C-alpha positions as CSV (number, residue, x, y, z in Angstrom):
1,F,280.0,20.6,27.6
2,L,275.5,20.6,27.6
3,S,275.4,20.2,31.2
4,A,277.5,23.3,31.8
5,P,274.4,26.0,31.6
6,L,272.4,23.6,33.9
7,L,275.3,23.3,36.1
8,G,275.4,27.6,36.3
9,L,271.9,27.8,37.0
10,L,271.3,25.4,39.6
11,E,274.9,26.5,41.2
12,T,274.3,30.3,41.4
13,G,270.7,30.2,42.1
14,A,269.5,31.5,38.8
15,W,267.1,28.8,38.2
16,L,265.2,30.1,41.6
17,K,265.3,33.6,41.2
18,N,264.2,33.1,37.5
19,A,260.9,30.3,39.1
20,R,260.0,33.4,41.4
21,H,259.9,36.2,39.0
22,A,257.7,33.7,36.8
23,N,255.6,33.2,39.6
24,D,255.6,37.0,40.6
25,C,254.3,37.9,37.5
26,A,252.0,35.4,37.3
27,E,250.6,36.6,40.4
28,Y,250.3,39.7,39.5
29,F,248.6,39.0,35.7
30,E,245.9,37.4,38.2
31,K,245.2,40.3,40.5
32,Q,244.7,42.8,37.5
33,L,242.3,40.4,35.5
34,F,240.3,39.8,38.5
35,D,238.5,43.8,37.9
36,I,237.6,43.1,34.4
37,P,233.7,42.1,33.9
38,E,233.3,39.0,31.5
39,V,236.9,37.8,32.4
40,E,237.1,35.0,34.9
41,I,240.3,32.7,36.3
42,M,239.1,29.2,35.4
43,F,241.1,27.4,38.1
44,P,243.9,28.7,41.2
45,R,247.1,29.4,39.9
46,Q,249.9,27.5,41.4
47,A,252.9,28.9,39.3
48,N,253.2,30.7,36.6
49,T,250.7,29.5,34.8
50,L,247.2,31.4,34.6
51,F,244.3,29.4,32.4
52,V,241.9,32.3,31.9
53,D,238.0,32.6,30.0
54,L,237.7,35.0,27.7
55,P,234.8,35.9,26.0
56,V,235.3,35.0,22.0
57,N,235.7,38.2,20.7
58,V,238.3,39.0,23.1
59,A,240.4,36.2,22.3
60,N,240.3,37.1,18.7
61,A,241.2,40.5,19.1
62,L,243.8,39.8,21.3
63,K,245.1,37.3,18.6
64,T,244.7,40.0,16.1
65,K,247.2,42.3,18.4
66,G,249.4,39.8,18.5
67,W,249.3,38.0,21.5
68,I,250.4,34.6,21.4
69,F,248.5,32.1,23.9
70,Y,247.3,28.5,24.0
71,S,243.6,28.1,23.3
72,F,242.2,25.8,26.3
73,I,238.7,24.2,27.0
74,G,236.4,25.5,25.1
75,V,236.1,28.4,23.2
76,G,237.1,31.0,25.6
77,G,239.7,29.3,27.7
78,A,243.1,30.3,27.4
79,R,246.1,29.3,28.6
80,F,249.1,32.4,29.4
81,V,252.5,31.8,31.1
82,C,254.9,34.0,32.6
83,S,258.4,33.2,32.4
84,W,261.6,34.5,33.8
85,N,261.7,37.8,30.7
86,T,258.0,38.4,31.5
87,K,257.8,41.8,32.7
88,K,255.3,43.5,34.3
89,S,255.0,46.3,31.6
90,R,254.0,43.6,28.9
91,I,251.3,42.4,31.2
92,D,249.5,46.1,31.6
93,K,250.1,46.2,28.0
94,L,247.9,43.2,27.9
95,I,245.7,43.9,30.7
96,S,244.9,47.2,28.8
97,D,244.1,45.1,25.4
98,I,241.9,42.7,27.3
99,K,239.9,45.8,28.3
100,T,239.9,47.3,25.1
101,S,238.6,44.4,23.4
102,L,235.5,44.1,25.5
103,V,234.1,47.2,24.4
């Protein structure tokens, strides 16, 4: 019984569709970040995760606004993970919150 959902994901290819979506969202997020001053991508994106160096005030403002991310390597390092249910509209909102937090 426990393996039935996993078998369904494998047999239908849903796992691959979901993984592609997560990876595409991370790529979209990465492209949006390139134009933001003071925000730097720490490592090349390889899949659905992005490591970003944010100014401390921006990281704090995002957390105050309810964004959840893991602090990573240093004061402003942040790890953002996209998943099968990530929506580009949420990425756009995150980008907007990053930009307004820079002011």
